[in-house]
N, CA, C, O and the ligand as a Tripos MOL2 file, in Angstrom:
@<TRIPOS>MOLECULE
protein
  277   275    70     0     0
PROTEIN
NO_CHARGES

@<TRIPOS>ATOM
      1 N          82.8400  -50.1100   -7.6000 N.3       1 MET1
      2 CA         83.1930  -48.6930   -7.4430 C.3       1 MET1
      3 C          82.2400  -48.0370   -6.4430 C.2       1 MET1
      4 O          81.0330  -48.2740   -6.4810 O.2       1 MET1
      5 N          82.7850  -47.2200   -5.5590 N.am      2 ILE2
      6 CA         81.9130  -46.5470   -4.5990 C.3       2 ILE2
      7 C          81.2310  -45.3610   -5.2720 C.2       2 ILE2
      8 O          81.6650  -44.8890   -6.3230 O.2       2 ILE2
      9 N          80.1570  -44.8910   -4.6460 N.am      3 ALA3
     10 CA         79.3260  -43.8280   -5.2340 C.3       3 ALA3
     11 C          80.1340  -42.5920   -5.6020 C.2       3 ALA3
     12 O          79.9250  -42.0000   -6.6610 O.2       3 ALA3
     13 N          81.0510  -42.2050   -4.7310 N.am      4 LYS4
     14 CA         81.8400  -40.9940   -4.9910 C.3       4 LYS4
     15 C          82.6360  -41.1360   -6.2900 C.2       4 LYS4
     16 O          82.7020  -40.2060   -7.0940 O.2       4 LYS4
     17 N          83.2340  -42.3010   -6.4830 N.am      5 GLU5
     18 CA         84.0350  -42.5350   -7.6960 C.3       5 GLU5
     19 C          83.1460  -42.5960   -8.9340 C.2       5 GLU5
     20 O          83.5230  -42.1130  -10.0010 O.2       5 GLU5
     21 N          81.9570  -43.1960   -8.7860 N.am      6 ARG6
     22 CA         81.0240  -43.2700   -9.9160 C.3       6 ARG6
     23 C          80.5720  -41.8760  -10.3310 C.2       6 ARG6
     24 O          80.4880  -41.5710  -11.5210 O.2       6 ARG6
     25 N          80.2790  -41.0250   -9.3370 N.am      7 VAL7
     26 CA         79.8440  -39.6570   -9.6280 C.3       7 VAL7
     27 C          80.9610  -38.8970  -10.3370 C.2       7 VAL7
     28 O          80.7170  -38.2280  -11.3410 O.2       7 VAL7
     29 N          82.1880  -38.9950   -9.8180 N.am      8 ALA8
     30 CA         83.3170  -38.2790  -10.4080 C.3       8 ALA8
     31 C          83.5560  -38.7520  -11.8430 C.2       8 ALA8
     32 O          83.8050  -37.9380  -12.7320 O.2       8 ALA8
     33 N          83.4800  -40.0640  -12.0690 N.am      9 ALA9
     34 CA         83.7120  -40.6240  -13.4050 C.3       9 ALA9
     35 C          82.6060  -40.1880  -14.3680 C.2       9 ALA9
     36 O          82.8710  -39.8530  -15.5220 O.2       9 ALA9
     37 N          81.3660  -40.1980  -13.8780 N.am     10 PHE10
     38 CA         80.2340  -39.7930  -14.7090 C.3      10 PHE10
     39 C          80.3550  -38.3280  -15.1230 C.2      10 PHE10
     40 O          80.1780  -37.9900  -16.2930 O.2      10 PHE10
     41 N          80.6570  -37.4610  -14.1540 N.am     11 LEU11
     42 CA         80.7780  -36.0330  -14.4520 C.3      11 LEU11
     43 C          81.9150  -35.7730  -15.4300 C.2      11 LEU11
     44 O          81.8150  -34.8920  -16.2840 O.2      11 LEU11
     45 N          82.9990  -36.5410  -15.3060 N.am     12 ALA12
     46 CA         84.1360  -36.3650  -16.2090 C.3      12 ALA12
     47 C          83.7450  -36.7100  -17.6460 C.2      12 ALA12
     48 O          84.1520  -36.0270  -18.5850 O.2      12 ALA12
     49 N          82.9530  -37.7730  -17.8130 N.am     13 THR13
     50 CA         82.5410  -38.1620  -19.1630 C.3      13 THR13
     51 C          81.5080  -37.1940  -19.7340 C.2      13 THR13
     52 O          81.3970  -37.0440  -20.9510 O.2      13 THR13
     53 N          80.7400  -36.5260  -18.8350 N.am     14 GLN14
     54 CA         79.6770  -35.6170  -19.2770 C.3      14 GLN14
     55 C          80.1440  -34.1650  -19.3780 C.2      14 GLN14
     56 O          79.3750  -33.3020  -19.8020 O.2      14 GLN14
     57 N          81.3770  -33.8850  -19.0000 N.am     15 ARG15
     58 CA         81.9300  -32.5460  -19.0300 C.3      15 ARG15
     59 C          81.5900  -31.8470  -20.3460 C.2      15 ARG15
     60 O          81.7200  -32.4880  -21.3890 O.2      15 ARG15
     61 N          81.1710  -30.6040  -20.3760 N.am     16 PRO16
     62 CA         81.0470  -29.6650  -19.2530 C.3      16 PRO16
     63 C          79.6160  -29.5660  -18.7270 C.2      16 PRO16
     64 O          79.2450  -28.5510  -18.1380 O.2      16 PRO16
     65 N          78.8160  -30.5970  -18.9290 N.am     17 ARG17
     66 CA         77.4230  -30.5560  -18.4550 C.3      17 ARG17
     67 C          77.3920  -30.6100  -16.9270 C.2      17 ARG17
     68 O          78.3050  -31.1310  -16.2870 O.2      17 ARG17
     69 N          76.3150  -30.0570  -16.3600 N.am     18 SER18
     70 CA         76.1780  -30.0470  -14.9070 C.3      18 SER18
     71 C          74.8610  -30.7110  -14.5310 C.2      18 SER18
     72 O          73.8970  -30.6710  -15.2960 O.2      18 SER18
     73 N          74.8230  -31.3140  -13.3650 N.am     19 PHE19
     74 CA         73.6610  -32.0900  -12.9550 C.3      19 PHE19
     75 C          73.2500  -31.7890  -11.5190 C.2      19 PHE19
     76 O          74.0950  -31.6270  -10.6390 O.2      19 PHE19
     77 N          71.9310  -31.7150  -11.2940 N.am     20 CYS20
     78 CA         71.4430  -31.5920   -9.9310 C.3      20 CYS20
     79 C          71.5240  -32.9930   -9.3010 C.2      20 CYS20
     80 O          71.7240  -33.9850  -10.0020 O.2      20 CYS20
     81 N          71.3690  -33.0580   -7.9910 N.am     21 ASP21
     82 CA         71.5300  -34.3390   -7.2990 C.3      21 ASP21
     83 C          70.5210  -35.3850   -7.7740 C.2      21 ASP21
     84 O          70.8410  -36.5700   -7.8680 O.2      21 ASP21
     85 N          69.2990  -34.9350   -8.0740 N.am     22 GLU22
     86 CA         68.2600  -35.8680   -8.5130 C.3      22 GLU22
     87 C          68.6100  -36.5080   -9.8500 C.2      22 GLU22
     88 O          68.4740  -37.7190  -10.0230 O.2      22 GLU22
     89 N          69.0610  -35.6860  -10.7930 N.am     23 CYS23
     90 CA         69.4050  -36.2090  -12.1180 C.3      23 CYS23
     91 C          70.6600  -37.0730  -12.0580 C.2      23 CYS23
     92 O          70.7960  -38.0500  -12.7940 O.2      23 CYS23
     93 N          71.5720  -36.6970  -11.1680 N.am     24 LEU24
     94 CA         72.7830  -37.4860  -10.9550 C.3      24 LEU24
     95 C          72.3850  -38.8800  -10.4480 C.2      24 LEU24
     96 O          72.8930  -39.8970  -10.9210 O.2      24 LEU24
     97 N          71.4800  -38.9000   -9.4920 N.am     25 ALA25
     98 CA         71.0110  -40.1590   -8.9200 C.3      25 ALA25
     99 C          70.3170  -41.0130   -9.9800 C.2      25 ALA25
    100 O          70.5430  -42.2200  -10.0570 O.2      25 ALA25
    101 N          69.4780  -40.3850  -10.7920 N.am     26 ARG26
    102 CA         68.7360  -41.1090  -11.8180 C.3      26 ARG26
    103 C          69.6990  -41.6740  -12.8660 C.2      26 ARG26
    104 O          69.5640  -42.8230  -13.2860 O.2      26 ARG26
    105 N          70.6700  -40.8560  -13.2840 N.am     27 ALA27
    106 CA         71.6240  -41.2700  -14.3160 C.3      27 ALA27
    107 C          72.4760  -42.4480  -13.8540 C.2      27 ALA27
    108 O          72.8420  -43.3160  -14.6470 O.2      27 ALA27
    109 N          72.7840  -42.4620  -12.5610 N.am     28 LEU28
    110 CA         73.6670  -43.5120  -12.0410 C.3      28 LEU28
    111 C          72.8980  -44.6720  -11.4170 C.2      28 LEU28
    112 O          73.4840  -45.6920  -11.0560 O.2      28 LEU28
    113 N          71.5770  -44.5080  -11.2930 N.am     29 GLY29
    114 CA         70.7720  -45.5690  -10.7080 C.3      29 GLY29
    115 C          71.0580  -45.7580   -9.2290 C.2      29 GLY29
    116 O          71.0360  -46.8790   -8.7220 O.2      29 GLY29
    117 N          71.3290  -44.6390   -8.5290 N.am     30 ILE30
    118 CA         71.5800  -44.7060   -7.0900 C.3      30 ILE30
    119 C          70.5810  -43.8400   -6.3430 C.2      30 ILE30
    120 O          69.8640  -43.0380   -6.9410 O.2      30 ILE30
    121 N          70.5440  -44.0110   -5.0320 N.am     31 ASP31
    122 CA         69.6420  -43.2760   -4.1700 C.3      31 ASP31
    123 C          69.9780  -41.7750   -4.2000 C.2      31 ASP31
    124 O          71.1560  -41.4200   -4.1860 O.2      31 ASP31
    125 N          68.9530  -40.8730   -4.2410 N.am     32 PRO32
    126 CA         69.2210  -39.4310   -4.2580 C.3      32 PRO32
    127 C          70.0810  -38.9560   -3.0830 C.2      32 PRO32
    128 O          70.9350  -38.0870   -3.2590 O.2      32 PRO32
    129 N          69.8650  -39.5170   -1.8890 N.am     33 SER33
    130 CA         70.6690  -39.0950   -0.7340 C.3      33 SER33
    131 C          72.1140  -39.5700   -0.8900 C.2      33 SER33
    132 O          73.0440  -38.9000   -0.4430 O.2      33 SER33
    133 N          72.2950  -40.7270   -1.5250 N.am     34 THR34
    134 CA         73.6450  -41.2360   -1.7900 C.3      34 THR34
    135 C          74.3240  -40.3360   -2.8170 C.2      34 THR34
    136 O          75.5090  -40.0250   -2.6970 O.2      34 THR34
    137 N          73.5610  -39.9210   -3.8300 N.am     35 ALA35
    138 CA         74.1020  -39.0470   -4.8700 C.3      35 ALA35
    139 C          74.5130  -37.7110   -4.2700 C.2      35 ALA35
    140 O          75.5560  -37.1580   -4.6190 O.2      35 ALA35
    141 N          73.6910  -37.1970   -3.3680 N.am     36 TYR36
    142 CA         73.9960  -35.9220   -2.7110 C.3      36 TYR36
    143 C          75.3050  -36.0200   -1.9360 C.2      36 TYR36
    144 O          76.1930  -35.1790   -2.0850 O.2      36 TYR36
    145 N          75.4130  -37.0520   -1.1130 N.am     37 ARG37
    146 CA         76.6350  -37.2060   -0.2990 C.3      37 ARG37
    147 C          77.8660  -37.4060   -1.1830 C.2      37 ARG37
    148 O          78.9340  -36.8550   -0.9160 O.2      37 ARG37
    149 N          77.6970  -38.2050   -2.2420 N.am     38 ALA38
    150 CA         78.8160  -38.4650   -3.1520 C.3      38 ALA38
    151 C          79.2300  -37.1760   -3.8670 C.2      38 ALA38
    152 O          80.4190  -36.9220   -4.0540 O.2      38 ALA38
    153 N          78.2520  -36.3700   -4.2630 N.am     39 ALA39
    154 CA         78.5430  -35.1190   -4.9740 C.3      39 ALA39
    155 C          79.2840  -34.1470   -4.0620 C.2      39 ALA39
    156 O          80.2170  -33.4710   -4.4950 O.2      39 ALA39
    157 N          78.8650  -34.0770   -2.7920 N.am     40 VAL40
    158 CA         79.5400  -33.2080   -1.8270 C.3      40 VAL40
    159 C          80.9920  -33.6570   -1.6540 C.2      40 VAL40
    160 O          81.9030  -32.8310   -1.5860 O.2      40 VAL40
    161 N          81.1960  -34.9760   -1.5840 N.am     41 LYS41
    162 CA         82.5600  -35.5050   -1.3980 C.3      41 LYS41
    163 C          83.4480  -35.2110   -2.6030 C.2      41 LYS41
    164 O          84.6170  -34.8630   -2.4370 O.2      41 LYS41
    165 N          82.9040  -35.3480   -3.8220 N.am     42 THR42
    166 CA         83.7270  -35.0570   -5.0040 C.3      42 THR42
    167 C          84.0710  -33.5620   -5.0250 C.2      42 THR42
    168 O          85.1440  -33.1730   -5.4840 O.2      42 THR42
    169 N          83.1490  -32.7290   -4.5230 N.am     43 GLY43
    170 CA         83.4100  -31.3060   -4.4610 C.3      43 GLY43
    171 C          84.5210  -30.9930   -3.4830 C.2      43 GLY43
    172 O          85.4050  -30.1830   -3.7630 O.2      43 GLY43
    173 N          84.4670  -31.6570   -2.3030 N.am     44 ARG44
    174 CA         85.5160  -31.4410   -1.2930 C.3      44 ARG44
    175 C          86.8570  -31.9490   -1.7980 C.2      44 ARG44
    176 O          87.9000  -31.3750   -1.4860 O.2      44 ARG44
    177 N          86.8330  -33.0190   -2.5710 N.am     45 ALA45
    178 CA         88.0750  -33.6110   -3.0900 C.3      45 ALA45
    179 C          88.6560  -32.7730   -4.2290 C.2      45 ALA45
    180 O          89.8040  -32.9640   -4.6300 O.2      45 ALA45
    181 N          87.8520  -31.8470   -4.7410 N.am     46 GLY46
    182 CA         88.3380  -30.9750   -5.8030 C.3      46 GLY46
    183 C          88.1500  -31.5090   -7.2110 C.2      46 GLY46
    184 O          88.5570  -30.8650   -8.1770 O.2      46 GLY46
    185 N          87.5300  -32.6950   -7.3410 N.am     47 SER47
    186 CA         87.3290  -33.2490   -8.6860 C.3      47 SER47
    187 C          86.0730  -32.6830   -9.3340 C.2      47 SER47
    188 O          85.8760  -32.8240  -10.5410 O.2      47 SER47
    189 N          85.2220  -32.0420   -8.5320 N.am     48 SER48
    190 CA         84.0310  -31.4160   -9.1030 C.3      48 SER48
    191 C          83.7340  -30.1040   -8.3950 C.2      48 SER48
    192 O          84.3090  -29.7930   -7.3520 O.2      48 SER48
    193 N          82.8180  -29.3420   -8.9890 N.am     49 VAL49
    194 CA         82.4230  -28.0460   -8.4390 C.3      49 VAL49
    195 C          80.9350  -28.1050   -8.1140 C.2      49 VAL49
    196 O          80.1310  -28.5410   -8.9380 O.2      49 VAL49
    197 N          80.5690  -27.6620   -6.9040 N.am     50 ARG50
    198 CA         79.1650  -27.5720   -6.4940 C.3      50 ARG50
    199 C          78.8000  -26.1040   -6.5300 C.2      50 ARG50
    200 O          79.4560  -25.2810   -5.8910 O.2      50 ARG50
    201 N          77.7590  -25.7700   -7.2710 N.am     51 GLU51
    202 CA         77.3630  -24.3690   -7.3470 C.3      51 GLU51
    203 C          75.9120  -24.2620   -7.7900 C.2      51 GLU51
    204 O          75.3080  -25.2450   -8.2200 O.2      51 GLU51
    205 N          75.3550  -23.0500   -7.6800 N.am     52 TYR52
    206 CA         74.0020  -22.8550   -8.1570 C.3      52 TYR52
    207 C          74.0640  -22.6070   -9.6550 C.2      52 TYR52
    208 O          74.8300  -21.7620  -10.1190 O.2      52 TYR52
    209 N          73.2640  -23.3390  -10.4030 N.am     53 GLY53
    210 CA         73.2590  -23.2030  -11.8510 C.3      53 GLY53
    211 C          72.0850  -23.9590  -12.4320 C.2      53 GLY53
    212 O          71.2030  -24.4160  -11.7060 O.2      53 GLY53
    213 N          72.0820  -24.0880  -13.7530 N.am     54 VAL54
    214 CA         70.9990  -24.7890  -14.4400 C.3      54 VAL54
    215 C          71.4300  -26.2180  -14.7310 C.2      54 VAL54
    216 O          72.4810  -26.4510  -15.3280 O.2      54 VAL54
    217 N          70.6090  -27.1720  -14.3040 N.am     55 CYS55
    218 CA         70.8980  -28.5820  -14.5440 C.3      55 CYS55
    219 C          70.7840  -28.8660  -16.0480 C.2      55 CYS55
    220 O          69.8020  -28.4800  -16.6820 O.2      55 CYS55
    221 N          71.7820  -29.5370  -16.6070 N.am     56 SER56
    222 CA         71.7860  -29.8280  -18.0430 C.3      56 SER56
    223 C          70.7390  -30.8640  -18.4190 C.2      56 SER56
    224 O          70.3790  -30.9910  -19.5890 O.2      56 SER56
    225 N          70.2510  -31.6010  -17.4350 N.am     57 ASP57
    226 CA         69.2970  -32.6680  -17.7070 C.3      57 ASP57
    227 C          67.8440  -32.1950  -17.5580 C.2      57 ASP57
    228 O          67.0770  -32.2400  -18.5200 O.2      57 ASP57
    229 N          67.4650  -31.7420  -16.3530 N.am     58 CYS58
    230 CA         66.0700  -31.3460  -16.1200 C.3      58 CYS58
    231 C          65.8230  -29.8630  -16.3950 C.2      58 CYS58
    232 O          64.6710  -29.4370  -16.4830 O.2      58 CYS58
    233 N          66.8970  -29.0660  -16.5310 N.am     59 GLY59
    234 CA         66.7370  -27.6540  -16.8530 C.3      59 GLY59
    235 C          66.3370  -26.7790  -15.6880 C.2      59 GLY59
    236 O          66.0830  -25.5880  -15.8640 O.2      59 GLY59
    237 N          66.2770  -27.3570  -14.4920 N.am     60 GLU60
    238 CA         65.9170  -26.5760  -13.3050 C.3      60 GLU60
    239 C          67.1290  -25.7860  -12.8200 C.2      60 GLU60
    240 O          68.2710  -26.2230  -12.9660 O.2      60 GLU60
    241 N          66.8620  -24.6110  -12.2380 N.am     61 SER61
    242 CA         67.9180  -23.8030  -11.6560 C.3      61 SER61
    243 C          68.0270  -24.2160  -10.1970 C.2      61 SER61
    244 O          67.1400  -23.9280   -9.3930 O.2      61 SER61
    245 N          69.1100  -24.8880   -9.8630 N.am     62 ARG62
    246 CA         69.2930  -25.3930   -8.4980 C.3      62 ARG62
    247 C          70.7680  -25.6960   -8.2710 C.2      62 ARG62
    248 O          71.6090  -25.4120   -9.1230 O.2      62 ARG62
    249 N          71.0740  -26.2790   -7.1070 N.am     63 LEU63
    250 CA         72.4520  -26.6320   -6.7930 C.3      63 LEU63
    251 C          72.8770  -27.7890   -7.7000 C.2      63 LEU63
    252 O          72.2590  -28.8540   -7.6900 O.2      63 LEU63
    253 N          73.9080  -27.5770   -8.4640 N.am     64 ILE64
    254 CA         74.3690  -28.5870   -9.4130 C.3      64 ILE64
    255 C          75.8380  -28.9680   -9.1460 C.2      64 ILE64
    256 O          76.5590  -28.2910   -8.4130 O.2      64 ILE64
    257 N          76.2320  -30.0520   -9.7570 N.am     65 THR65
    258 CA         77.6180  -30.5080   -9.6660 C.3      65 THR65
    259 C          78.1450  -30.7130  -11.0760 C.2      65 THR65
    260 O          77.4520  -31.2650  -11.9310 O.2      65 THR65
    261 N          79.3580  -30.2720  -11.3160 N.am     66 ARG66
    262 CA         79.9880  -30.4700  -12.6260 C.3      66 ARG66
    263 C          81.4570  -30.7940  -12.4140 C.2      66 ARG66
    264 O          82.0130  -30.5130  -11.3520 O.2      66 ARG66
    265 N          82.0800  -31.3810  -13.4170 N.am     67 ALA67
    266 CA         83.4960  -31.7070  -13.3200 C.3      67 ALA67
    267 C          84.3080  -30.4260  -13.2130 C.2      67 ALA67
    268 O          84.0030  -29.4390  -13.8820 O.2      67 ALA67
    269 N          85.3370  -30.4360  -12.3770 N.am     68 ALA68
    270 CA         86.2090  -29.2700  -12.2440 C.3      68 ALA68
    271 C          87.0550  -29.1440  -13.5060 C.2      68 ALA68
    272 O          87.3600  -30.1370  -14.1670 O.2      68 ALA68
    273 N          87.4250  -27.9250  -13.8250 N.am     69 HIS69
    274 CA         88.2470  -27.7140  -15.0380 C.3      69 HIS69
    275 C          89.6860  -28.1500  -14.8110 C.2      69 HIS69
    276 O          90.5130  -28.0470  -15.7170 O.2      69 HIS69
    277 ZN         68.3680  -32.0680  -12.8900 Zn       70 ZN70
@<TRIPOS>BOND
     1     1     2 1
     2     2     3 1
     3     3     4 2
     4     3     5 am
     5     5     6 1
     6     6     7 1
     7     7     8 2
     8     7     9 am
     9     9    10 1
    10    10    11 1
    11    11    12 2
    12    11    13 am
    13    13    14 1
    14    14    15 1
    15    15    16 2
    16    15    17 am
    17    17    18 1
    18    18    19 1
    19    19    20 2
    20    19    21 am
    21    21    22 1
    22    22    23 1
    23    23    24 2
    24    23    25 am
    25    25    26 1
    26    26    27 1
    27    27    28 2
    28    27    29 am
    29    29    30 1
    30    30    31 1
    31    31    32 2
    32    31    33 am
    33    33    34 1
    34    34    35 1
    35    35    36 2
    36    35    37 am
    37    37    38 1
    38    38    39 1
    39    39    40 2
    40    39    41 am
    41    41    42 1
    42    42    43 1
    43    43    44 2
    44    43    45 am
    45    45    46 1
    46    46    47 1
    47    47    48 2
    48    47    49 am
    49    49    50 1
    50    50    51 1
    51    51    52 2
    52    51    53 am
    53    53    54 1
    54    54    55 1
    55    55    56 2
    56    55    57 am
    57    57    58 1
    58    58    59 1
    59    59    60 2
    60    59    61 am
    61    61    62 1
    62    62    63 1
    63    63    64 2
    64    63    65 am
    65    65    66 1
    66    66    67 1
    67    67    68 2
    68    67    69 am
    69    69    70 1
    70    70    71 1
    71    71    72 2
    72    71    73 am
    73    73    74 1
    74    74    75 1
    75    75    76 2
    76    75    77 am
    77    77    78 1
    78    78    79 1
    79    79    80 2
    80    79    81 am
    81    81    82 1
    82    82    83 1
    83    83    84 2
    84    83    85 am
    85    85    86 1
    86    86    87 1
    87    87    88 2
    88    87    89 am
    89    89    90 1
    90    90    91 1
    91    91    92 2
    92    91    93 am
    93    93    94 1
    94    94    95 1
    95    95    96 2
    96    95    97 am
    97    97    98 1
    98    98    99 1
    99    99   100 2
   100    99   101 am
   101   101   102 1
   102   102   103 1
   103   103   104 2
   104   103   105 am
   105   105   106 1
   106   106   107 1
   107   107   108 2
   108   107   109 am
   109   109   110 1
   110   110   111 1
   111   111   112 2
   112   111   113 am
   113   113   114 1
   114   114   115 1
   115   115   116 2
   116   115   117 am
   117   117   118 1
   118   118   119 1
   119   119   120 2
   120   119   121 am
   121   121   122 1
   122   122   123 1
   123   123   124 2
   124   123   125 am
   125   125   126 1
   126   126   127 1
   127   127   128 2
   128   127   129 am
   129   129   130 1
   130   130   131 1
   131   131   132 2
   132   131   133 am
   133   133   134 1
   134   134   135 1
   135   135   136 2
   136   135   137 am
   137   137   138 1
   138   138   139 1
   139   139   140 2
   140   139   141 am
   141   141   142 1
   142   142   143 1
   143   143   144 2
   144   143   145 am
   145   145   146 1
   146   146   147 1
   147   147   148 2
   148   147   149 am
   149   149   150 1
   150   150   151 1
   151   151   152 2
   152   151   153 am
   153   153   154 1
   154   154   155 1
   155   155   156 2
   156   155   157 am
   157   157   158 1
   158   158   159 1
   159   159   160 2
   160   159   161 am
   161   161   162 1
   162   162   163 1
   163   163   164 2
   164   163   165 am
   165   165   166 1
   166   166   167 1
   167   167   168 2
   168   167   169 am
   169   169   170 1
   170   170   171 1
   171   171   172 2
   172   171   173 am
   173   173   174 1
   174   174   175 1
   175   175   176 2
   176   175   177 am
   177   177   178 1
   178   178   179 1
   179   179   180 2
   180   179   181 am
   181   181   182 1
   182   182   183 1
   183   183   184 2
   184   183   185 am
   185   185   186 1
   186   186   187 1
   187   187   188 2
   188   187   189 am
   189   189   190 1
   190   190   191 1
   191   191   192 2
   192   191   193 am
   193   193   194 1
   194   194   195 1
   195   195   196 2
   196   195   197 am
   197   197   198 1
   198   198   199 1
   199   199   200 2
   200   199   201 am
   201   201   202 1
   202   202   203 1
   203   203   204 2
   204   203   205 am
   205   205   206 1
   206   206   207 1
   207   207   208 2
   208   207   209 am
   209   209   210 1
   210   210   211 1
   211   211   212 2
   212   211   213 am
   213   213   214 1
   214   214   215 1
   215   215   216 2
   216   215   217 am
   217   217   218 1
   218   218   219 1
   219   219   220 2
   220   219   221 am
   221   221   222 1
   222   222   223 1
   223   223   224 2
   224   223   225 am
   225   225   226 1
   226   226   227 1
   227   227   228 2
   228   227   229 am
   229   229   230 1
   230   230   231 1
   231   231   232 2
   232   231   233 am
   233   233   234 1
   234   234   235 1
   235   235   236 2
   236   235   237 am
   237   237   238 1
   238   238   239 1
   239   239   240 2
   240   239   241 am
   241   241   242 1
   242   242   243 1
   243   243   244 2
   244   243   245 am
   245   245   246 1
   246   246   247 1
   247   247   248 2
   248   247   249 am
   249   249   250 1
   250   250   251 1
   251   251   252 2
   252   251   253 am
   253   253   254 1
   254   254   255 1
   255   255   256 2
   256   255   257 am
   257   257   258 1
   258   258   259 1
   259   259   260 2
   260   259   261 am
   261   261   262 1
   262   262   263 1
   263   263   264 2
   264   263   265 am
   265   265   266 1
   266   266   267 1
   267   267   268 2
   268   267   269 am
   269   269   270 1
   270   270   271 1
   271   271   272 2
   272   271   273 am
   273   273   274 1
   274   274   275 1
   275   275   276 2
@<TRIPOS>SUBSTRUCTURE
     1 MET1         2 RESIDUE 1 A MET
     2 ILE2         6 RESIDUE 1 A ILE
     3 ALA3        10 RESIDUE 1 A ALA
     4 LYS4        14 RESIDUE 1 A LYS
     5 GLU5        18 RESIDUE 1 A GLU
     6 ARG6        22 RESIDUE 1 A ARG
     7 VAL7        26 RESIDUE 1 A VAL
     8 ALA8        30 RESIDUE 1 A ALA
     9 ALA9        34 RESIDUE 1 A ALA
    10 PHE10       38 RESIDUE 1 A PHE
    11 LEU11       42 RESIDUE 1 A LEU
    12 ALA12       46 RESIDUE 1 A ALA
    13 THR13       50 RESIDUE 1 A THR
    14 GLN14       54 RESIDUE 1 A GLN
    15 ARG15       58 RESIDUE 1 A ARG
    16 PRO16       62 RESIDUE 1 A PRO
    17 ARG17       66 RESIDUE 1 A ARG
    18 SER18       70 RESIDUE 1 A SER
    19 PHE19       74 RESIDUE 1 A PHE
    20 CYS20       78 RESIDUE 1 A CYS
    21 ASP21       82 RESIDUE 1 A ASP
    22 GLU22       86 RESIDUE 1 A GLU
    23 CYS23       90 RESIDUE 1 A CYS
    24 LEU24       94 RESIDUE 1 A LEU
    25 ALA25       98 RESIDUE 1 A ALA
    26 ARG26      102 RESIDUE 1 A ARG
    27 ALA27      106 RESIDUE 1 A ALA
    28 LEU28      110 RESIDUE 1 A LEU
    29 GLY29      114 RESIDUE 1 A GLY
    30 ILE30      118 RESIDUE 1 A ILE
    31 ASP31      122 RESIDUE 1 A ASP
    32 PRO32      126 RESIDUE 1 A PRO
    33 SER33      130 RESIDUE 1 A SER
    34 THR34      134 RESIDUE 1 A THR
    35 ALA35      138 RESIDUE 1 A ALA
    36 TYR36      142 RESIDUE 1 A TYR
    37 ARG37      146 RESIDUE 1 A ARG
    38 ALA38      150 RESIDUE 1 A ALA
    39 ALA39      154 RESIDUE 1 A ALA
    40 VAL40      158 RESIDUE 1 A VAL
    41 LYS41      162 RESIDUE 1 A LYS
    42 THR42      166 RESIDUE 1 A THR
    43 GLY43      170 RESIDUE 1 A GLY
    44 ARG44      174 RESIDUE 1 A ARG
    45 ALA45      178 RESIDUE 1 A ALA
    46 GLY46      182 RESIDUE 1 A GLY
    47 SER47      186 RESIDUE 1 A SER
    48 SER48      190 RESIDUE 1 A SER
    49 VAL49      194 RESIDUE 1 A VAL
    50 ARG50      198 RESIDUE 1 A ARG
    51 GLU51      202 RESIDUE 1 A GLU
    52 TYR52      206 RESIDUE 1 A TYR
    53 GLY53      210 RESIDUE 1 A GLY
    54 VAL54      214 RESIDUE 1 A VAL
    55 CYS55      218 RESIDUE 1 A CYS
    56 SER56      222 RESIDUE 1 A SER
    57 ASP57      226 RESIDUE 1 A ASP
    58 CYS58      230 RESIDUE 1 A CYS
    59 GLY59      234 RESIDUE 1 A GLY
    60 GLU60      238 RESIDUE 1 A GLU
    61 SER61      242 RESIDUE 1 A SER
    62 ARG62      246 RESIDUE 1 A ARG
    63 LEU63      250 RESIDUE 1 A LEU
    64 ILE64      254 RESIDUE 1 A ILE
    65 THR65      258 RESIDUE 1 A THR
    66 ARG66      262 RESIDUE 1 A ARG
    67 ALA67      266 RESIDUE 1 A ALA
    68 ALA68      270 RESIDUE 1 A ALA
    69 HIS69      274 RESIDUE 1 A HIS
    70 ZN70       277 GROUP 0 **** ****
């Protein structure tokens, strides 16, 4: 599975939790830059939403990604 599909699948299972790129990368065991690019792609594809919010994992207020409703 490519990174974009892994990110989309992970976010779907974790719904409605949201994750920053770093936590997404850590959870999936992928490179942070790969996680960032994959998260942007899932957002463009409409399967997820990129917005400023609180990460459900690290609790930091930053750009996060979550599954679209
Ligand atoms: Zn985080």
